[in-house]
MIDOSE-1310 file (N, C-alpha, C; in nm, 2 decimals, decimal comma, always signed):
residues 223
mpkv	+0,08/-0,12/+0,00/+0,00/+0,00/+0,00/+0,09/+0,12/+0,00; +0,07/+0,21/-0,10/+0,16/+0,33/-0,10/+0,13/+0,43/+0,02; +0,23/+0,49/+0,07/+0,21/+0,59/+0,18/+0,18/+0,72/+0,12; +0,07/+0,78/+0,17/+0,03/+0,91/+0,13/+0,08/+1,02/+0,22
ktak	+0,14/+1,12/+0,17/+0,20/+1,22/+0,25/+0,08/+1,32/+0,28; +0,03/+1,31/+0,40/-0,08/+1,40/+0,44/-0,05/+1,46/+0,58; -0,13/+1,56/+0,61/-0,13/+1,61/+0,75/-0,20/+1,51/+0,84; -0,21/+1,54/+0,97/-0,27/+1,46/+1,06/-0,40/+1,41/+1,01
rstv	-0,43/+1,29/+1,03/-0,56/+1,23/+0,98/-0,68/+1,30/+1,04; -0,77/+1,34/+0,95/-0,89/+1,41/+0,99/-0,97/+1,33/+1,09; -1,03/+1,40/+1,18/-1,12/+1,34/+1,28/-1,27/+1,33/+1,22; -1,29/+1,39/+1,11/-1,42/+1,39/+1,04/-1,43/+1,26/+0,96
tghd	-1,53/+1,18/+0,99/-1,54/+1,05/+0,92/-1,60/+1,07/+0,78; -1,59/+0,97/+0,70/-1,65/+0,97/+0,57/-1,81/+0,98/+0,58; -1,86/+0,92/+0,68/-2,01/+0,93/+0,70/-2,05/+1,07/+0,73; -1,97/+1,14/+0,82/-2,00/+1,28/+0,85/-1,99/+1,36/+0,73
mlsr	-1,89/+1,34/+0,65/-1,88/+1,43/+0,53/-1,99/+1,40/+0,43; -2,03/+1,27/+0,42/-2,14/+1,24/+0,33/-2,27/+1,30/+0,38; -2,29/+1,30/+0,51/-2,41/+1,36/+0,57/-2,41/+1,51/+0,54; -2,30/+1,58/+0,54/-2,29/+1,72/+0,50/-2,34/+1,74/+0,36
yvad	-2,30/+1,66/+0,27/-2,35/+1,67/+0,13/-2,50/+1,65/+0,12; -2,55/+1,55/+0,19/-2,69/+1,52/+0,19/-2,77/+1,64/+0,24; -2,72/+1,70/+0,35/-2,79/+1,82/+0,41/-2,77/+1,94/+0,33; -2,65/+1,97/+0,28/-2,62/+2,10/+0,22/-2,63/+2,10/+0,07
kpkq	-2,59/+1,99/+0,00/-2,58/+1,98/-0,14/-2,65/+1,85/-0,19; -2,77/+1,83/-0,16/-2,83/+1,70/-0,19/-2,85/+1,68/-0,34; -2,89/+1,78/-0,42/-2,90/+1,77/-0,56/-2,77/+1,75/-0,63; -2,67/+1,82/-0,59/-2,53/+1,80/-0,64/-2,48/+1,66/-0,62
lktk	-2,50/+1,61/-0,50/-2,46/+1,48/-0,47/-2,52/+1,37/-0,55; -2,65/+1,38/-0,57/-2,73/+1,28/-0,65/-2,69/+1,29/-0,79; -2,66/+1,41/-0,84/-2,62/+1,43/-0,98/-2,49/+1,37/-1,00; -2,39/+1,39/-0,91/-2,26/+1,33/-0,93/-2,27/+1,17/-0,92
icqa	-2,35/+1,12/-0,83/-2,36/+0,98/-0,82/-2,42/+0,92/-0,95; -2,52/+0,98/-1,00/-2,58/+0,94/-1,12/-2,48/+0,94/-1,24; -2,40/+1,05/-1,25/-2,30/+1,06/-1,35/-2,19/+0,95/-1,34; -2,15/+0,92/-1,21/-2,05/+0,82/-1,19/-2,10/+0,68/-1,22
mnag	-2,23/+0,66/-1,21/-2,29/+0,52/-1,22/-2,37/+0,51/-1,35; -2,38/+0,62/-1,42/-2,47/+0,62/-1,54/-2,61/+0,58/-1,50; -2,66/+0,64/-1,40/-2,79/+0,61/-1,34/-2,89/+0,72/-1,36; -3,02/+0,68/-1,34/-3,13/+0,78/-1,36/-3,18/+0,84/-1,24
gvvw	-3,15/+0,79/-1,12/-3,20/+0,85/-1,00/-3,15/+0,78/-0,87; -3,15/+0,85/-0,76/-3,11/+0,79/-0,63/-3,21/+0,83/-0,52; -3,25/+0,74/-0,44/-3,33/+0,77/-0,32/-3,26/+0,70/-0,20; -3,26/+0,77/-0,08/-3,20/+0,71/+0,03/-3,30/+0,64/+0,12
rhqd	-3,25/+0,55/+0,20/-3,33/+0,47/+0,29/-3,29/+0,50/+0,44; -3,38/+0,50/+0,53/-3,35/+0,53/+0,67/-3,40/+0,41/+0,75; -3,32/+0,38/+0,86/-3,35/+0,27/+0,94/-3,49/+0,28/+1,01; -3,53/+0,40/+1,05/-3,65/+0,42/+1,12/-3,77/+0,38/+1,03
hpti	-3,75/+0,41/+0,90/-3,86/+0,38/+0,81/-3,80/+0,31/+0,68; -3,76/+0,18/+0,70/-3,68/+0,11/+0,59/-3,75/+0,10/+0,46; -3,88/+0,11/+0,46/-3,95/+0,10/+0,33/-3,99/+0,23/+0,27; -3,95/+0,34/+0,34/-3,99/+0,48/+0,29/-3,86/+0,55/+0,25
dspd	-3,87/+0,61/+0,13/-3,76/+0,70/+0,08/-3,74/+0,81/+0,18; -3,61/+0,84/+0,21/-3,58/+0,95/+0,31/-3,47/+1,04/+0,25; -3,48/+1,17/+0,28/-3,37/+1,26/+0,24/-3,25/+1,25/+0,33; -3,26/+1,18/+0,44/-3,15/+1,16/+0,53/-3,07/+1,03/+0,50
ictw	-2,95/+1,02/+0,57/-2,88/+0,90/+0,56/-2,84/+0,85/+0,70; -2,81/+0,73/+0,71/-2,77/+0,67/+0,84/-2,68/+0,55/+0,81; -2,60/+0,51/+0,90/-2,52/+0,39/+0,89/-2,61/+0,27/+0,90; -2,57/+0,16/+0,83/-2,64/+0,03/+0,84/-2,55/-0,08/+0,87
dglr	-2,59/-0,17/+0,95/-2,51/-0,29/+0,98/-2,55/-0,41/+0,89; -2,45/-0,47/+0,83/-2,47/-0,59/+0,75/-2,58/-0,58/+0,64; -2,68/-0,67/+0,65/-2,78/-0,66/+0,55/-2,92/-0,63/+0,61; -2,91/-0,55/+0,71/-3,04/-0,51/+0,78/-3,14/-0,44/+0,69
flgn	-3,09/-0,38/+0,58/-3,17/-0,31/+0,49/-3,27/-0,40/+0,41; -3,23/-0,53/+0,41/-3,31/-0,63/+0,33/-3,43/-0,67/+0,42; -3,54/-0,70/+0,35/-3,66/-0,76/+0,42/-3,63/-0,90/+0,46; -3,71/-0,96/+0,55/-3,69/-1,09/+0,59/-3,70/-1,19/+0,47
gkak	-3,60/-1,27/+0,44/-3,60/-1,36/+0,32/-3,48/-1,44/+0,33; -3,46/-1,52/+0,22/-3,35/-1,62/+0,22/-3,22/-1,55/+0,23; -3,20/-1,44/+0,16/-3,07/-1,38/+0,16/-3,03/-1,33/+0,30; -3,12/-1,26/+0,37/-3,09/-1,21/+0,50/-3,07/-1,33/+0,60
tawe	-3,15/-1,43/+0,59/-3,14/-1,55/+0,68/-3,01/-1,62/+0,65; -2,97/-1,63/+0,53/-2,84/-1,70/+0,50/-2,72/-1,61/+0,55; -2,73/-1,48/+0,54/-2,63/-1,39/+0,59/-2,61/-1,40/+0,74; -2,72/-1,40/+0,81/-2,72/-1,41/+0,96/-2,66/-1,55/+1,01
tlwq	-2,70/-1,65/+0,94/-2,64/-1,78/+0,97/-2,49/-1,79/+0,94; -2,45/-1,72/+0,84/-2,31/-1,72/+0,80/-2,22/-1,66/+0,90; -2,27/-1,56/+0,97/-2,18/-1,49/+1,07/-2,18/-1,55/+1,21; -2,27/-1,65/+1,23/-2,28/-1,71/+1,37/-2,15/-1,78/+1,40
gsda	-2,09/-1,74/+1,51/-1,97/-1,80/+1,56/-1,84/-1,74/+1,51; -1,85/-1,64/+1,42/-1,73/-1,57/+1,37/-1,71/-1,44/+1,45; -1,58/-1,41/+1,47/-1,55/-1,28/+1,54/-1,50/-1,18/+1,44; -1,52/-1,20/+1,31/-1,48/-1,10/+1,21/-1,55/-0,97/+1,24
pslk	-1,49/-0,85/+1,21/-1,56/-0,72/+1,24/-1,68/-0,72/+1,16; -1,79/-0,66/+1,22/-1,92/-0,65/+1,15/-1,91/-0,55/+1,03; -1,98/-0,59/+0,93/-1,99/-0,51/+0,81/-2,08/-0,39/+0,83; -2,03/-0,27/+0,79/-2,12/-0,15/+0,80/-2,11/-0,07/+0,67
wdav	-2,22/+0,00/+0,64/-2,24/+0,09/+0,53/-2,26/+0,23/+0,57; -2,20/+0,33/+0,51/-2,23/+0,47/+0,54/-2,36/+0,52/+0,50; -2,42/+0,45/+0,40/-2,55/+0,49/+0,35/-2,60/+0,38/+0,27; -2,73/+0,36/+0,26/-2,80/+0,26/+0,18/-2,91/+0,34/+0,10
griq	-2,93/+0,30/-0,02/-3,04/+0,36/-0,10/-3,08/+0,27/-0,21; -3,16/+0,33/-0,30/-3,19/+0,26/-0,43/-3,15/+0,35/-0,54; -3,10/+0,29/-0,65/-3,05/+0,36/-0,76/-3,11/+0,30/-0,89; -3,15/+0,39/-0,98/-3,22/+0,35/-1,10/-3,11/+0,32/-1,21
ignv	-3,11/+0,19/-1,25/-3,02/+0,15/-1,35/-3,10/+0,12/-1,47; -3,07/+0,18/-1,58/-3,15/+0,17/-1,70/-3,28/+0,25/-1,69; -3,38/+0,21/-1,77/-3,50/+0,29/-1,77/-3,60/+0,26/-1,66; -3,60/+0,13/-1,61/-3,70/+0,09/-1,52/-3,65/+0,02/-1,39
gwnw	-3,53/-0,03/-1,40/-3,48/-0,11/-1,28/-3,42/-0,03/-1,17; -3,46/-0,07/-1,05/-3,40/+0,00/-0,93/-3,33/-0,11/-0,85; -3,20/-0,08/-0,83/-3,11/-0,17/-0,76/-3,08/-0,11/-0,62; -3,04/-0,20/-0,53/-2,99/-0,15/-0,40/-2,85/-0,08/-0,42
llvs	-2,83/+0,03/-0,35/-2,71/+0,10/-0,35/-2,64/+0,10/-0,22; -2,52/+0,04/-0,21/-2,45/+0,03/-0,08/-2,33/+0,12/-0,09; -2,32/+0,22/+0,00/-2,22/+0,33/-0,01/-2,12/+0,32/+0,11; -2,00/+0,33/+0,08/-1,89/+0,35/+0,18/-1,82/+0,48/+0,14
amth	-1,80/+0,57/+0,24/-1,74/+0,70/+0,22/-1,61/+0,70/+0,30; -1,50/+0,74/+0,24/-1,37/+0,73/+0,31/-1,30/+0,86/+0,30; -1,22/+0,90/+0,41/-1,15/+1,02/+0,42/-1,00/+1,00/+0,42; -0,95/+0,88/+0,43/-0,81/+0,85/+0,44/-0,78/+0,71/+0,37
pdqm	-0,67/+0,71/+0,29/-0,64/+0,58/+0,21/-0,62/+0,46/+0,30; -0,58/+0,47/+0,42/-0,56/+0,35/+0,50/-0,69/+0,28/+0,54; -0,80/+0,34/+0,51/-0,93/+0,28/+0,53/-0,95/+0,17/+0,42; -0,87/+0,17/+0,32/-0,87/+0,06/+0,22/-0,77/-0,05/+0,24
svat	-0,71/-0,05/+0,36/-0,60/-0,14/+0,38/-0,65/-0,29/+0,37; -0,56/-0,37/+0,31/-0,59/-0,51/+0,30/-0,47/-0,59/+0,35; -0,39/-0,52/+0,44/-0,28/-0,58/+0,50/-0,33/-0,69/+0,60; -0,26/-0,80/+0,60/-0,30/-0,91/+0,69/-0,25/-0,87/+0,83
skrq	-0,34/-0,86/+0,93/-0,31/-0,83/+1,07/-0,25/-0,95/+1,14; -0,18/-0,92/+1,25/-0,11/-1,03/+1,32/-0,22/-1,12/+1,39; -0,33/-1,06/+1,43/-0,44/-1,14/+1,49/-0,55/-1,15/+1,39; -0,57/-1,27/+1,34/-0,67/-1,30/+1,24/-0,80/-1,33/+1,31
sklt	-0,91/-1,30/+1,24/-1,04/-1,33/+1,30/-1,06/-1,48/+1,30; -1,15/-1,52/+1,39/-1,19/-1,66/+1,40/-1,30/-1,68/+1,30; -1,26/-1,76/+1,19/-1,36/-1,78/+1,09/-1,42/-1,92/+1,10; -1,55/-1,93/+1,09/-1,62/-2,05/+1,08/-1,60/-2,12/+0,95
pamv	-1,62/-2,25/+0,93/-1,61/-2,31/+0,80/-1,70/-2,24/+0,70; -1,82/-2,19/+0,74/-1,91/-2,12/+0,65/-1,85/-1,99/+0,60; -1,78/-1,92/+0,69/-1,72/-1,79/+0,66/-1,60/-1,82/+0,56; -1,53/-1,92/+0,58/-1,41/-1,96/+0,50/-1,47/-1,98/+0,35
tyls	-1,58/-2,06/+0,35/-1,64/-2,09/+0,22/-1,69/-1,96/+0,15; -1,75/-1,87/+0,23/-1,80/-1,75/+0,18/-1,69/-1,66/+0,12; -1,57/-1,65/+0,18/-1,46/-1,58/+0,12/-1,41/-1,65/+0,00; -1,40/-1,78/+0,01/-1,35/-1,86/-0,11/-1,44/-1,84/-0,23
dair	-1,57/-1,84/-0,21/-1,67/-1,82/-0,32/-1,65/-1,68/-0,38; -1,63/-1,58/-0,29/-1,61/-1,45/-0,34/-1,49/-1,44/-0,43; -1,38/-1,50/-0,39/-1,25/-1,50/-0,46/-1,27/-1,56/-0,60; -1,35/-1,67/-0,61/-1,37/-1,74/-0,74/-1,46/-1,65/-0,83
kykv	-1,56/-1,59/-0,77/-1,65/-1,50/-0,85/-1,58/-1,38/-0,90; -1,48/-1,33/-0,84/-1,40/-1,22/-0,89/-1,28/-1,27/-0,98; -1,28/-1,40/-1,01/-1,18/-1,46/-1,09/-1,04/-1,44/-1,04; -1,02/-1,46/-0,91/-0,90/-1,44/-0,84/-0,84/-1,58/-0,81
adnv	-0,71/-1,60/-0,82/-0,65/-1,73/-0,80/-0,67/-1,78/-0,66; -0,69/-1,91/-0,64/-0,72/-1,96/-0,51/-0,62/-1,94/-0,40; -0,49/-1,92/-0,45/-0,38/-1,91/-0,35/-0,37/-1,76/-0,29; -0,45/-1,67/-0,34/-0,45/-1,53/-0,29/-0,53/-1,52/-0,17
iwpa	-0,48/-1,46/-0,06/-0,55/-1,45/+0,06/-0,62/-1,31/+0,07; -0,75/-1,32/+0,10/-0,83/-1,20/+0,13/-0,85/-1,19/+0,28; -0,79/-1,10/+0,35/-0,81/-1,09/+0,49/-0,95/-1,05/+0,54; -1,01/-1,13/+0,62/-1,15/-1,10/+0,66/-1,16/-0,98/+0,75
nssy	-1,04/-0,93/+0,81/-1,05/-0,81/+0,89/-1,06/-0,68/+0,81; -1,04/-0,69/+0,68/-1,04/-0,57/+0,59/-1,18/-0,53/+0,56; -1,22/-0,41/+0,59/-1,36/-0,37/+0,56/-1,38/-0,37/+0,41; -1,28/-0,34/+0,33/-1,29/-0,34/+0,18/-1,32/-0,48/+0,13
vqql	-1,24/-0,58/+0,19/-1,27/-0,72/+0,15/-1,41/-0,76/+0,18; -1,46/-0,72/+0,30/-1,59/-0,75/+0,34/-1,69/-0,69/+0,24; -1,67/-0,57/+0,19/-1,76/-0,51/+0,10/-1,77/-0,59/-0,03; -1,65/-0,63/-0,08/-1,64/-0,71/-0,21/-1,71/-0,84/-0,19
aala	-1,68/-0,91/-0,08/-1,74/-1,04/-0,05/-1,89/-1,03/-0,04; -1,94/-0,92/+0,02/-2,09/-0,91/+0,04/-2,15/-0,89/-0,10; -2,09/-0,81/-0,19/-2,14/-0,80/-0,32/-2,16/-0,93/-0,39; -2,05/-1,02/-0,38/-2,06/-1,15/-0,45/-2,17/-1,23/-0,38
flrq	-2,18/-1,23/-0,25/-2,28/-1,30/-0,18/-2,42/-1,26/-0,22; -2,45/-1,13/-0,23/-2,58/-1,08/-0,26/-2,62/-1,11/-0,41; -2,52/-1,10/-0,50/-2,55/-1,13/-0,64/-2,58/-1,28/-0,65; -2,51/-1,36/-0,57/-2,54/-1,51/-0,58/-2,68/-1,54/-0,52
qgvc	-2,73/-1,46/-0,43/-2,86/-1,47/-0,37/-2,97/-1,41/-0,46; -2,93/-1,35/-0,57/-3,03/-1,29/-0,66/-3,07/-1,15/-0,62; -2,99/-1,09/-0,54/-3,02/-0,95/-0,50/-2,96/-0,85/-0,60; -3,03/-0,76/-0,66/-2,98/-0,66/-0,75/-2,91/-0,55/-0,67
vell	-2,78/-0,54/-0,67/-2,71/-0,44/-0,59/-2,59/-0,38/-0,66; -2,56/-0,26/-0,62/-2,44/-0,19/-0,67/-2,36/-0,14/-0,55; -2,23/-0,14/-0,56/-2,14/-0,08/-0,46/-2,09/+0,05/-0,51; -2,09/+0,15/-0,42/-2,03/+0,28/-0,45/-1,93/+0,32/-0,34
niym	-1,81/+0,34/-0,37/-1,71/+0,39/-0,28/-1,69/+0,54/-0,31; -1,71/+0,63/-0,21/-1,69/+0,77/-0,22/-1,56/+0,81/-0,15; -1,47/+0,87/-0,23/-1,34/+0,91/-0,18/-1,33/+1,06/-0,16; -1,31/+1,10/-0,04/-1,31/+1,24/-0,01/-1,17/+1,30/-0,04
idad	-1,17/+1,41/-0,11/-1,04/+1,48/-0,15/-1,03/+1,61/-0,07; -0,91/+1,63/-0,01/-0,88/+1,75/+0,07/-0,77/+1,82/+0,00; -0,80/+1,93/-0,07/-0,70/+2,00/-0,15/-0,59/+2,06/-0,06; -0,62/+2,09/+0,06/-0,52/+2,15/+0,15/-0,43/+2,05/+0,23
kgpt	-0,49/+1,95/+0,28/-0,42/+1,85/+0,36/-0,40/+1,72/+0,30; -0,47/+1,69/+0,19/-0,46/+1,56/+0,12/-0,56/+1,47/+0,19; -0,59/+1,35/+0,14/-0,54/+1,30/+0,01/-0,60/+1,37/-0,11; -0,52/+1,36/-0,22/-0,56/+1,41/-0,35/-0,63/+1,29/-0,43
qqdw	-0,69/+1,33/-0,54/-0,74/+1,22/-0,62/-0,63/+1,13/-0,67; -0,52/+1,18/-0,70/-0,40/+1,09/-0,74/-0,36/+1,00/-0,63; -0,36/+1,05/-0,50/-0,33/+0,96/-0,39/-0,43/+0,84/-0,38; -0,56/+0,88/-0,40/-0,67/+0,78/-0,39/-0,65/+0,67/-0,50
qati	-0,63/+0,72/-0,63/-0,62/+0,63/-0,74/-0,50/+0,54/-0,72; -0,39/+0,59/-0,67/-0,27/+0,50/-0,64/-0,30/+0,40/-0,54; -0,38/+0,44/-0,44/-0,42/+0,34/-0,33/-0,51/+0,24/-0,39; -0,61/+0,28/-0,47/-0,71/+0,18/-0,53/-0,63/+0,08/-0,61
esth	-0,54/+0,13/-0,70/-0,47/+0,04/-0,78/-0,38/-0,06/-0,70; -0,32/-0,01/-0,60/-0,23/-0,09/-0,51/-0,32/-0,20/-0,44; -0,44/-0,16/-0,39/-0,53/-0,25/-0,32/-0,57/-0,36/-0,42; -0,61/-0,32/-0,54/-0,66/-0,42/-0,63/-0,55/-0,52/-0,67
qsla	-0,43/-0,47/-0,68/-0,31/-0,56/-0,71/-0,29/-0,65/-0,60; -0,30/-0,61/-0,47/-0,28/-0,69/-0,36/-0,38/-0,80/-0,35; -0,51/-0,77/-0,39/-0,61/-0,87/-0,39/-0,62/-0,95/-0,52; -0,53/-0,92/-0,62/-0,52/-0,99/-0,75/-0,66/-0,98/-0,82
lpdd	-0,72/-0,86/-0,81/-0,85/-0,84/-0,86/-0,84/-0,80/-1,01; -0,89/-0,89/-1,10/-0,87/-0,86/-1,24/-0,98/-0,76/-1,29; -0,94/-0,69/-1,40/-1,03/-0,58/-1,45/-1,15/-0,65/-1,52; -1,14/-0,77/-1,57/-1,24/-0,83/-1,65/-1,34/-0,91/-1,57
aalr	-1,34/-0,91/-1,44/-1,43/-0,99/-1,36/-1,57/-0,92/-1,38; -1,67/-1,00/-1,39/-1,81/-0,95/-1,42/-1,86/-0,86/-1,30; -1,82/-0,90/-1,18/-1,86/-0,82/-1,06/-1,80/-0,68/-1,06; -1,69/-0,66/-1,13/-1,63/-0,53/-1,13/-1,73/-0,42/-1,19
rrmh	-1,82/-0,47/-1,27/-1,92/-0,37/-1,33/-2,02/-0,32/-1,22; -2,02/-0,39/-1,11/-2,11/-0,35/-1,00/-2,04/-0,26/-0,90; -1,91/-0,24/-0,92/-1,83/-0,16/-0,83/-1,80/-0,02/-0,89; -1,84/+0,09/-0,82/-1,83/+0,22/-0,87/-1,75/+0,31/-0,77
qlfl	-1,70/+0,42/-0,83/-1,62/+0,51/-0,74/-1,65/+0,66/-0,78; -1,65/+0,74/-0,67/-1,68/+0,88/-0,69/-1,58/+0,96/-0,60; -1,52/+1,06/-0,66/-1,43/+1,15/-0,58/-1,50/+1,28/-0,55; -1,50/+1,32/-0,42/-1,57/+1,44/-0,38/-1,48/+1,53/-0,30
pvi	-1,48/+1,66/-0,32/-1,40/+1,75/-0,23/-1,47/+1,76/-0,09; -1,39/+1,77/+0,01/-1,44/+1,79/+0,14/-1,51/+1,93/+0,15; -1,62/+1,93/+0,23/-1,69/+2,06/+0,25/-1,71/+2,09/+0,39
């Protein structure tokens, strides 16, 4: 992972910054998301009213945004007995793909490149056989060689594996990573792009994997 020369890491989280955009520049944010994803519209979901479109955003754990069904049940069973860090999203919404289809939109917002770290930590999570299979299935779906290790402690790895899992369960979903750019203190867009490339190389993630079409990125200046 390349080292980015920046000032002291910001205490403002990606979710906080995304919330500012939703509150202060909602139309601009939705326009930029639609341009980045070639989409027709975006609506946000809120935990207090999960079936009602909301102008606000909130963090979501795992797949709580899904209604009760086989995908959610399979996900909850998968995590039983594992101490891997829980998966979180900075925002969840619906995005219009094409003329009629609306897919789930799972958003992660980041303010510092080390949030994409895929370095293997000294203490590995306790993975159940089901979780090992889950990661192995994700690796195969991304056309990655079996001997490549995807660390379960990495939030970025968890996002990618969740995408593969959801698509296998028949859930129409898109991932969007929003990278915050700070012109004064860094990181710059070039810093982010170098980090993204390095991360994908570490994960041996090929450009031609079908799931890559469900992965999107957007660079936004801090406000």
